[in-house]
N, C-alpha and C positions, 0 to 999 in steps of 0.2 A: 504494500500500500504506500502511495505517495501522500503522506499525512497532510501536507499543505493544501491538497486538492480534494480531500475527503471531508465529509460532514458526518459527525458522529452523534448518536443519541445515547447518552449514558443513563441507564435505568437503574435506580437505586442509589440514593445519596448516603451511602454507608462508607466505611473506611476504604474499601477497595474502589467503590465508585468515585469517591472524592479523589483518591490517588490517581486513578485512571484519567480523570478529567484534567487534573493538574499536569500530568505527563503529556497528554495530547495538546493542551493549550500551549505548553512549553515548546512543542514541536510545530506550532503554527496552525494546528487543525481547528476547524470550526466545531464547536461543541454545544449540543443542547443537553440539558439535564432535567431529569424528572424523577419524582418519587410518589408512590401511592399515598404516602402519609405526610401530613403537614405538622410534624412534631416541632418542638422548639429547636432541637438540634438540626433538623432538616432545613427549617427556615433560615437559621443562622448560617449554615454551611452553603445553602443555595445563594444567599446574598453575597457571601465571600467569593464564590465561584463566578457569579455574575460580574463582580468588580474586577475579576481577572480576565473577563472576556467571554464567558459562557452565556448562553441564552436559556433561561428557565421557561419550561412549558408547563401549562396547567393540565389537569385531568381531561378537560374538555378539548384541549389542543393536541394532546400527545399522539393520538392515532393519526390525525391529519399531518402531523409533522413527519411521519414516516415517508411521505411522498418526497420530501426534500432531502432526507439523509441517505447515506449509502451504507453505513455500518451501525448496528446496534451493539452496544457493550453492556452486557447484563452483569449486575453485581451478584455475588453468590447467593444472596438471600432471595433473588427473584427466580422463580421456577421457569424452566424452559417451555412449560405449557401455559404461562401467563398470556393474557390476550395481546400484549404488545409484541413479544417474539412470534406468536402465532400469525398475527397479521403481517409482520415484517417478512416472515418466511413466504407468505402468499405473494407478497410484492417483490420477491426475489432479492431481498436485502441480506447482507452478510450479518450473521449473528455470532459474536465471540464473547469471551469473558475477559476479565482483567488479567488472569494468568496467561491465557493464550496471547493476548496483546503484548504483555511483557516479554514473553518468550520470543515472539517474532522480532523484537527490537533489541534483544539481549546478545551480548558478545560472549557471555559466560556459560560454562557447562552447568547443568542442573543435577543435583541429587534430589529426587522427589520421593517423599514418603507419604503413603496413604494407608488406610485401614480404618476399621471402626474405632479401635482403641490403640493407644501407645504411640500415636503419631508425634505428639508434642515432645514426649520424653525421648523418643528415638532421635528426632531432629536435634534436640538440645545436646544429647550425647555426641552425635556426629560432629556438630559444630564445635563442641569443646575439644574433641580429639583433634580435629583439623587445626584449630587455633594453637593447641599445645605443640603440634608438630611444625607449625609455621606455614600452613596452607592458608591463604587469604580466603576467608569464609564469610558469607552473609546469610544469617538465619532469618527467614521471612516466610510469607505465605499465610496460610490459615492460622499460624501461630501468633499473629498480631500485626506484623508490618507487611503491608502489601508489596508484592514483588515490584510493581511499577514505581514504587517510591525509592527503590535502591538501584535500579538497573543502570541509570546514567552514571553512577559512581563505580560501576563494576566493569573490569576489563577481562581480557582472555585468561588472565592468571587468577581471577576470582572464581571460587566455586560457590554457587548459590544452593543453599540447603533449604528446600521449600516444603513445608507441610502442606499437603494437597488434599482437600476435602472432596467428597462426592459432588457437592454443589459446584465446585470449581471445575471438576472433570466433566460435568454435563456439557460444557461449552468448548471443549478442546477438540482440535482436529489435527493440527500440525505438531503439537507439543511432543517433544522427544527428549526426555532426560537422558543423561549419560548412565545414571543408575536409578532404577525404579525399585522402591521397597514397598511391599505390602505386608503389614503387620498381622492382620486378621480380618475376617469379615463376619460380623454377627448382626442380627436384626437391628436396624436403626433408620431413622428418617423415612419410615414407611408411609407416613402421611404425605410426604413429598414424592417419593419414588414408587409408591403404590404396592410393590411386592418385592420379595427378595431377589427374584430373577432380574428385575430392572436394576435394583441396587447393585448386585454383583456385576452386571454388565457395565454399569457406569464406572465402578471401581477398576474394572479390567482395562478401561481406556488408557490408563497410565502405561500399559504394556504394548499397545497396538502398533505404535510406530517404531518400536525398538528393533534394531537389526543386529547382526553378528558382532558389531563393534561396541554394542552397549551391553548392560548387565541388568538382570532382574534378581532381586533378593527377596525370597519368598518364605513364609512361615510353613514349615513342613508339618507342624502340629495341627494345622487347620486344613481339613480336606477340601474345603471350597477354594482356598488359596492355592493349594497344590494343583488343583485342576486347571487353574488359570495359566499354568506353565505351557499348556497347549496353545495359548494364544500369542506366544511371542517367539521370535527367532533369536532373541538375545541369549547370551550366556547366562545360565541360571545357577545361583548359589542358594542353598537352603539354610535355615537355622531351626534348631529344635532343642527342647529340654528333655525329650523322651527317646529320641532315636539317633543313631549315628548316621550322618548325612554328608553329602558333598557340600561342605560349608562349615558353619559353626554349630557346635552341639555340646551337650553336657553328658558326662559319663563318670559314674563313681565319684561325684563331688568335685570334678574338675571340668574346666572349659577347654574344649579342643577346637582346632581349626584344621580340617582335612587330615586328621590323624595325629596332629602335633598338640601336645598339652600346652596350654597358654597360661593358666593360672588356676588356683583353687577358688571354688565358688565362695567359700567362707571368708576369703580375703576382700571381697567386694563390699562397697560402702552401703549397698541397698539390700533390701530383702524382698521376697515375693517373686513368684514365678513370672508375673507380668513384667517386672523390671529386668529379670534375667533374660527374658526373650528380647526385650528392647536392647539390652547390651549385645546379645548375640547378633542381632540385625546390624547394630552399629559396627561391630567387629568385622562383619562381612564387608561392609562399605569401606572401612578403614583399610582392609587388606587389598581391596580392589584399587584403592587410591595410593597404595604403596606406603602406608603408615606402619612403622615398626610396632611389634606387639607390645613392647614395654610402654609405649606412649598410650596405647588404647587401655591397657591394664592400669596404668598409673591414673588415668582420668577416671576409670571405673572405681578405683579405690578411694577417690575423693569426691565423687559425684554427690551433690546435695539434693538432687531431685528437682521437681518443677513446681512452681507455685500453683496452687489450686488442685494439685493431684496428690491426694493422701498427705497433705501438708499439716504437720503438727503446728498448732496455734499456741496453746498454753494449757497449763494445769490450773484448775480452779477447784478448791475444796477437795482435792484428791482425785478429781475427774479430768482425764485428758481429752482435749477437744481437737478434732481433725477437720480440716477444710478440704473436701474432695469435690468442689463445685464443678470441676471439669468432667466428672462422671455423668454424662448426659444420656446414658443408656444402661439397661439392666446388666449387661455383661461387665461394664466398667465398675458398677457398684458391687457385683459379685466378687470381682478381683480385690476391691478395697476391703470387703468383709474378710476375705481370706488373709489379708495382710495384717489384721488386727490381732494382737496377742491377748487383749483383755476383754471382759464382757462388754457387749456393745448395746448402746441405745442409738438407733438409726433414724436420721431425718431424711425422708424421701419426698419427692414431688416437684412439679414445675409444669412446663408446657406439656399438654397431652399430645403425643406424636402418634397415637394409635397403636402403641406397643402393648404386648401382653406381659404381665408381671408375675404370672403363676410360677414360672421356673425360678424366678428370683426369690419368691416367698418360700419355695421348697428349700432353697439354700438357707434362707433365714431361719426356718424351722430346724434344720439340721445343726446349724451353728448355735442354736438356742439363744438367739438375740433377745435381750431382756425386754425390749420394747421398740416399737416403730411409731414415729410421728409422721403422718402424711399431711402434706400441705400443698398449696398451689392448685392450678387448674386440674391436675390429674389425681387429686386426692381421693375422689370417689372411685375412680378406676382402680387405684391401688387398694382401696378398702375391699372392693369386689373381688380382686385377685386373692387377697389375704383370706377372705371367707371361703373361696373355692378350695383352697388347700388346707383349710382348718387352722390357720394361724390367727389367734385371737388377741394377742397383745399389741393392738394397733389403735391409735387415737387419730382423729381427724381434726385439723385446725386450719382455717383459711389463712390466717395472718402468718407471714414468714417469721417474724420476730417472736410471736407467741409460741410458734413451734419450737424455737430454740429454748424459750423459757420452760416449756413443758418437758422437753428432753432433759433439761438440767434438773428438773424436779424428780424425774424417774431415775436418773443416774445416781449411783452411790459411790462412796470412796472406793477407788480401785477399778472403776469402770471407765469406759471411754464413750464420748458422744461423737458419732461419725456423721458428718453432713455429706452424704453421697447420694444426690437426688435421683439418679437414674432417669432424669428428664432434662430437656433443655430449659433455658432460663427465660424464654421469650414471653411467658405469661405475665411476669412482673419486672424483669430486668432486661437491659439491652443486650447483655452477653454474660457468659459464665464468669468472666473476670469481675464484673461489677457485683454479681451475686455473691461470689466468694469474698470479695472485699467487704461487702455489707455484713456477711457472717462474722468476719474477723473484727470489724469495727464495733459490732454489737457486743461481742465478747469483751472488747476493750472499753465498752460503755461510752463510745464516741459517736454513735449514730445520732444524727440530728433529728 
């Protein structure tokens, strides 16, 4: 695309939409911006983008504006079956996302990580290993910083480590990372993707353009992920905590890579099978990029984890509080439950994504969780699932902060309160970060 001669409609004035608009305006492109919602943030950011040269279009104008533009840039929060991309497609307009746009104008190789859970931790580990070894690395994507915000500062020597969501993969066609990682695929976002078949198909798009010169790093412990190896011509490395594989694996308490012992599992700074899998995936990527084992192991021995993912907050009256706001699906919450060593009082709930929670409550029963407090939009769906499996120690509270208070009343000295919602934040919060920060601030008694 010759940007100075193109007209773009950016749909969704979110982090990525704003960043894409700024990038395009900086290249001399004509930009129209639109959002379905006129929130205070949207209005403020729209005004700022207009001051930079963008044109804001209203709900009444947006469909007509498609006649003038040549490319629609969808923010990740805007579904591919929204009326704007549907009409744009009928008109023969090009539809891309911020990730695809950034890739097309980037000079740097990409390490792209997708999966239902583990993306953020794996990306953070990879970035830490690269930086320790001296590789110029930029951590971005779904993890918080849009790719388009950093690509102008990245050259051929920079490696872009991009957390890549299913929402972003919906709109890719040319995207070809040098290394593509898939951590796992479990039910999530089904209200957006409708069924697991569609969800899995979208996740697999990260592999479709890879050729023999690229690499796919796949979780061997997930049968759905293993099956995706059929969709790529790339060199495939696997990682597993259960089986000896062509890649990184665990055997008799040691981490191995292709038959060579790398380190003892007990020497690593983190616990839990989920974190071990994240490290094995990171180790595969590090080996591909020529990083010595001692660098990877050294980083793993000091890795402090990721904010909002099983993050210890503080101890109050003998009760430990953990912020796991990033657990936006049942599988992530199940992993958090497994990581707890003390009796648990669990806070669940948020945006209802149409998921079934019966399997989660079966785990809750087996672990003898002392109590569950369900809150948010999904609270009655959670209650229904608990009743189906015969779990009775559940309370329902609409207010988020009241849910924290109730969990604190249930918990006793020696217990832990685990906020691991198994749902997204969009019923009450703009993202999981703000939800997690609100949990922390409330515990600190600084919530306004």
